[in-house]
C-alpha angles and dihedrals in degrees: 000000000000088000090055093049093047089046089052093048089050089051093050092049093047092052091046089054094050092049089047092051091047092051090047093054115098144182115278108232115215132181123207100210117186150082135296091311089063096036093057100243112217094350125129118258112285096023097093123112098255091048096048093042090052092052090048094051094045088051086060091052098256113141097224134148119195122196119205110231095163118136119192114240094015119153127197088264089056092047093052091051093055102032096102101051100029089059105061127210111271093046112139100188143004128213098211114206116164135124104076094101092043089058091045092054096042093245109174109267088225092062093047089051093050092050093049090046091057091045093055092045092054094049092047091050087058091050092252117148116228132213105193115213113201130212133202125227116251115255093245090068090069137236096285093053092046092049089056100040107038098060095052093087094055092045092052092044089056097040093052097031093237131143122264135206099194102214127013094202095050108148094012107060095077100037115084093192088065097052139071119256091269087071092230112071126064118247121219093279087047091056088051090057095049091048092051091050097046097039098092092047093049091047092054088047091054088049090062092057117084114244094197123098114251 
C-alpha cells in the first residue's frame, strides 16, 4: 500500500513538473537586422528572409518569432545609429547582417569594422545574443580592399565570442537564376536557398538561448 501511495505521489510530482515546464516555455524573439538583403528588396510580402526563415524554423517545431528590421540601402553607420531603437526590449537574439553597402560604396573597412564592433557590444550589454552574418567585397573593389574588408567578420566573431555565418549570399551570389534583374539581390527562390543553407546555423543559435522564463 505504501509503495502504491509513493508511486502515485511520484507520478503527480512528475506530471506537475512537466506542466510547470511547459507553462514556463516561451517564444524566442529574434530580430533580423540588416539592409535590403534582410528587408526583402522588391519581393512580395512574406517572401523576405526573416519571414521564410521563421516559417522554416516553425516547421521544425521551434517556437520562434523573427521581426524584420532590414532597411534598404543601410550601411553599418546607419545600423549603428538605429541599433538601440530598432531592436526592442524583450529581444532574445539578433541576426546581424550589414556591410554590403559599405563595400559597394568603398567605405574604409576599418570604419565598417568599428561600427559593427559597437553594435555587437551594445547588443551584448543588453543581454541579447548575436549571430553575425558576413559579407564579401565585390570583385570590382580590388584585391587590396577585399583583403581588408573580408576578414572583419571573423575577427569580430572571435573578439566577441559570437557565432558567425560566413557569407549571407552563399549559394546565390554566383547564380543569376537566383537573383533579381539587378544581379545583386536574391529573388524568392534565392531566399529559399539562403534559408536552407542558414537553417542549421540559426537552429544551433536558437539552441543557445534559454526558452524558460526568468
